[in-house]
C-alpha positions in Angstrom: 0.7 -0.7 -30.2 -0.7 2.8 -30.5 0.9 5.6 -32.5 3.4 7.9 -30.6 5.8 10.7 -31.3 9.5 9.8 -31.1 12.7 11.7 -30.4 16.3 11.0 -29.6 17.9 13.9 -27.7 21.6 14.0 -27.0 21.7 16.1 -23.8 20.3 15.6 -20.3 18.8 19.1 -20.4 16.8 18.2 -23.5 15.6 14.9 -22.1 14.2 16.3 -18.9 12.1 18.9 -20.9 10.0 16.1 -22.3 6.3 16.9 -22.7 3.6 15.3 -20.6 2.6 11.6 -21.3 6.2 10.8 -22.2 8.2 7.6 -21.5 11.9 7.2 -21.5 13.2 4.3 -23.7 16.5 2.7 -22.8 16.9 -1.1 -23.3 13.1 -1.4 -24.0 12.9 -4.9 -22.4 9.9 -3.8 -20.3 8.5 -0.7 -21.9 8.1 -2.2 -25.4 6.2 -5.3 -24.0 3.9 -3.0 -22.1 3.2 -0.9 -25.1 2.5 -4.0 -27.2 0.0 -5.2 -24.5 -1.6 -1.7 -24.5 -0.8 -1.3 -20.8 1.5 1.7 -21.5 0.1 4.2 -24.0 2.7 7.0 -24.2 2.1 9.9 -26.5 5.8 10.5 -26.7 8.7 8.1 -26.5 12.1 9.7 -25.6 15.0 7.5 -26.6 17.9 8.2 -24.1 20.5 5.9 -25.6 22.6 8.8 -26.9 23.2 10.1 -23.4 26.7 9.4 -22.0 25.5 7.3 -19.1 27.0 3.9 -19.8 30.2 4.1 -17.7 31.3 1.9 -14.8 34.0 3.5 -12.7 35.7 3.5 -9.3 34.5 6.2 -6.9 36.9 8.2 -4.6 35.5 6.5 -1.4 36.4 3.0 -2.7 32.9 2.3 -4.1 31.8 1.9 -7.7 29.6 4.0 -9.9 27.2 2.3 -12.3 26.0 4.2 -15.3 22.2 4.0 -15.8 22.7 3.0 -19.4 25.3 0.3 -18.7 23.7 -3.0 -19.6 23.0 -5.7 -17.0 25.3 -8.1 -18.8 28.2 -5.6 -18.9 27.7 -4.7 -15.3 27.7 -8.4 -14.1 30.9 -9.1 -16.1 32.8 -5.9 -15.2 36.0 -6.6 -13.3 35.2 -4.0 -10.6 31.8 -5.5 -9.9 33.0 -9.0 -9.9 35.9 -8.2 -7.6 34.1 -5.8 -5.1 30.4 -6.8 -5.5 30.1 -10.4 -6.5 26.7 -10.5 -4.7 25.4 -8.0 -7.3 26.9 -9.9 -10.2 25.2 -13.1 -8.9 21.8 -11.4 -8.6 22.0 -9.9 -12.1 22.9 -13.3 -13.6 19.9 -14.9 -11.8 17.6 -12.5 -13.6 16.3 -12.9 -17.1 17.9 -14.6 -20.1 21.3 -13.7 -21.6 19.4 -12.0 -24.4 17.5 -9.8 -21.9 20.6 -9.0 -19.9 22.4 -7.9 -23.0 19.7 -5.3 -23.7 18.4 -4.4 -20.2 20.0 -1.3 -18.6 20.7 -0.6 -14.9 18.3 2.3 -14.9 15.6 0.4 -16.6 16.0 -2.6 -14.2 15.3 -0.5 -11.1 12.3 1.1 -12.9 10.7 -2.1 -14.3 7.1 -2.6 -13.5 5.4 -5.6 -11.9 4.8 -8.8 -13.9 1.4 -9.3 -12.2 -0.9 -11.2 -14.6 -3.7 -8.9 -13.9 -1.6 -5.8 -14.5 -0.8 -7.1 -18.0 -4.4 -8.2 -18.7 -6.3 -5.1 -19.8 -9.5 -7.1 -19.5 -9.2 -7.1 -15.7 -9.3 -4.3 -13.1 -5.9 -3.0 -11.8 -5.1 0.0 -9.7 -1.6 0.3 -11.1 -3.0 0.5 -14.6 -6.1 2.5 -13.8 -6.1 4.3 -10.5 -9.2 3.5 -8.4 -10.3 0.6 -10.6 -9.7 -2.1 -8.0 -7.4 -5.1 -7.7 -8.4 -8.3 -9.5 -5.7 -10.4 -7.8 -7.2 -10.2 -4.3 -9.1 -13.4 -3.6 -8.3 -14.8 -7.1 -5.5 -16.8 -8.6 -2.5 -15.2 -6.9 0.2 -17.8 -6.1 3.0 -15.5 -7.3 1.8 -12.4 -5.6 3.4 -10.6 -2.6 3.2 -11.4 1.1 4.9 -8.3 2.4 4.1 -4.6 1.9 0.7 -5.3 0.4 -2.5 -3.2 0.8 -6.2 -3.7 0.1 -5.5 -2.0 -3.2 -2.5 -4.0 -4.5 -0.6 -7.2 -3.9 1.7 -7.2 -7.0 5.2 -8.4 -6.4 8.2 -6.4 -7.4 10.2 -8.5 -10.0 13.8 -7.3 -10.0 16.7 -9.5 -8.8 19.3 -6.8 -9.2 17.4 -4.5 -6.8 17.4 -7.1 -4.0 21.2 -7.1 -4.1 21.3 -3.3 -4.3 19.1 -3.1 -1.2 21.6 -5.4 0.7 24.5 -3.3 -0.5 22.7 0.0 0.5 23.2 1.5 -3.0 22.3 5.1 -3.8 20.4 6.1 -6.9 21.4 9.3 -8.7 18.6 11.3 -10.3 18.5 14.3 -12.6 15.5 16.4 -13.5 14.3 20.0 -14.1 15.2 20.8 -10.5 18.7 19.5 -10.8 20.5 16.5 -9.3 19.6 14.6 -6.2 20.4 11.2 -4.7 18.2 8.7 -2.8 18.9 5.4 -1.1 17.7 2.4 -3.1 15.9 1.3 0.0 13.8 4.4 -0.2 13.4 4.6 -3.9 10.4 2.2 -4.4 7.1 3.0 -2.8 4.7 0.7 -1.0 1.3 0.6 -2.7 -0.8 1.9 0.2 -3.8 3.6 -1.3 -1.8 4.8 -4.4 -0.4 1.6 -6.1 0.2 3.6 -9.3 2.9 5.6 -7.6 5.7 3.1 -7.7 8.8 5.2 -7.0 10.0 8.6 -5.9 10.7 9.9 -9.3 9.4 13.4 -9.9 8.0 14.6 -13.2 10.6 14.4 -16.0 13.2 13.0 -13.6 15.7 10.5 -14.9 17.9 7.9 -13.3 21.5 8.7 -14.3 23.4 6.3 -12.2 23.8 4.0 -9.1 26.5 4.4 -6.5 27.7 1.4 -4.6 29.3 2.2 -1.2 32.5 0.4 -0.2 31.7 -2.9 1.4 33.5 -6.3 1.7 31.8 -9.6 2.5 34.7 -11.7 1.2 33.4 -15.1 0.3 30.5 -14.8 2.8 27.7 -13.8 0.5 25.0 -15.6 -1.5 22.1 -14.9 -3.8 19.6 -17.7 -3.5 16.6 -17.6 -5.9 13.7 -20.1 -5.9 11.5 -20.1 -9.0 9.0 -22.4 -10.6 11.5 -24.2 -12.9 15.0 -23.8 -14.2 13.9 -21.2 -16.8 14.0 -17.4 -16.9 11.1 -17.2 -14.4 10.7 -14.5 -11.8 11.4 -15.4 -8.2 9.0 -17.2 -5.9 11.4 -15.9 -3.3 15.0 -14.7 -3.5 17.4 -13.8 -0.7 20.5 -11.7 -0.9 22.9 -12.2 2.1 26.2 -10.5 2.9 28.1 -11.2 6.1 31.3 -9.8 7.5 32.8 -12.6 9.5 35.6 -12.6 12.1 36.7 -15.6 14.1 33.4 -17.4 13.5 31.4 -14.4 14.6 29.2 -12.2 12.5 30.6 -8.7 12.8 27.9 -7.2 10.4 25.3 -8.8 8.2 22.7 -7.7 5.7 19.7 -9.6 4.3 17.3 -8.5 1.6 14.3 -10.4 0.1 12.8 -10.4 -3.4 9.8 -12.0 -5.0 7.7 -11.9 -1.8 7.1 -8.2 -1.4 5.8 -5.2 -3.3 9.3 -3.7 -3.4 12.8 -5.0 -2.5 12.4 -5.9 1.1 14.9 -4.8 3.7 14.5 -4.8 7.5 17.2 -2.7 9.2 16.7 -4.4 12.5 18.1 -7.6 11.1 21.6 -5.9 11.1 21.3 -5.4 14.9 20.1 -9.0 15.4 23.1 -10.4 13.5 25.8 -8.1 14.9 28.3 -9.8 17.2 26.4 -13.2 17.1 27.7 -16.6 16.3 25.8 -18.4 13.5 23.2 -20.8 14.8 19.9 -22.4 13.8 18.1 -20.4 16.5 19.6 -17.1 15.3 18.7 -17.7 11.7 15.2 -18.8 12.6 14.7 -15.6 14.4 16.1 -13.6 11.5 13.6 -15.2 9.1 10.8 -14.5 11.5 11.8 -10.9 11.8 12.1 -10.5 8.0 8.6 -12.0 7.5 6.9 -10.1 10.3 3.6 -8.7 9.1 3.4 -11.0 6.1 -0.2 -11.5 4.9 -1.2 -14.3 2.6 -4.3 -14.7 0.4 -5.9 -18.0 -0.5 -3.6 -18.7 -3.4 -0.1 -18.0 -2.0 0.0 -19.4 1.5 2.5 -22.1 0.4 5.1 -19.3 -0.2 4.8 -18.2 3.4 5.6 -21.7 4.5 8.5 -21.9 2.1 10.1 -18.5 2.8 11.6 -19.1 6.3 13.4 -22.2 5.0 14.9 -20.4 2.0 16.1 -17.5 4.2 17.8 -19.8 6.7 19.4 -21.8 3.9 20.7 -18.6 2.3 22.2 -17.5 5.6 24.0 -20.8 6.1 25.3 -20.6 2.5 26.8 -17.2 3.2 28.4 -18.4 6.5 30.1 -21.3 4.8 30.9 -19.6 1.6 30.3 -22.9 -0.2 28.7 -22.4 -2.6 29.3 -18.6 -2.5 26.1 -18.1 -4.5 23.4 -20.2 -6.0 21.4 -18.1 -8.5 18.6 -20.5 -9.2 16.8 -23.5 -7.8 13.7 -25.4 -8.8 10.4 -25.5 -7.0 8.0 -28.4 -7.6 
């Protein structure tokens, strides 16, 4: 780890006046690892833990506000989240170990960087690490890399479980920077790699995530978070699916589906809502939903098996949400 300057400001105004080449430190579960691997080389580390951003509170519209510095563990266990957004609680509990969840923050979770092997290996080329260097994953060992949202410059999968549920819930991210406060939808927060894989989100210079707003929504017992991974350990998803359905008399009034593990950002296709609305659950419908979600998927030589697996996992998750039994299954093994 390289030498760096360190500060611990106590006001938002002081935080967003950070010098160039700075990184914000919250839980540190991602940044510290990257600094140890020499992937991140900040000249300044700004510890933001003294900021009053750890609250979880009801919102006037019936939603819930999550402070950026509230830990993942506290968020998943909070009575408001468990009662109103069990889908989010299930997704958080599917991600990482208890030790990581006790340290990781909500703001850090949505800003975590890819776990691509080549990104972490400074002996290989990587456009995220060094703009314009190339992508070592393409045509190489890439079984855990993305199928959706890739480009000739990057196929790194986005790792978060929490963000998959946030996409299904249509959460809003609250930002604060030198220009003041603004809010963006979580579905618009993460960028596709395109020709600039190093631009991973819409944060402007010195902007900071200060909270996440969850809009009012009720799926009752008709939700699931299904995660397939290599083994029953704290591995990242081969594919994960967040489903929430509003059911009435055996008909889907409204439904949302988001994917994780298979795309370069949390993957949400708005047209799926129209496909599900007013329909009765059926194998044909769920087959068509899976096909729509995976439209445009491109596999390389190492990850074709995931494209064959993905439709089955999506359909299984939809049926789990319909039946509400089990209401969620946060992990499953893959041979």
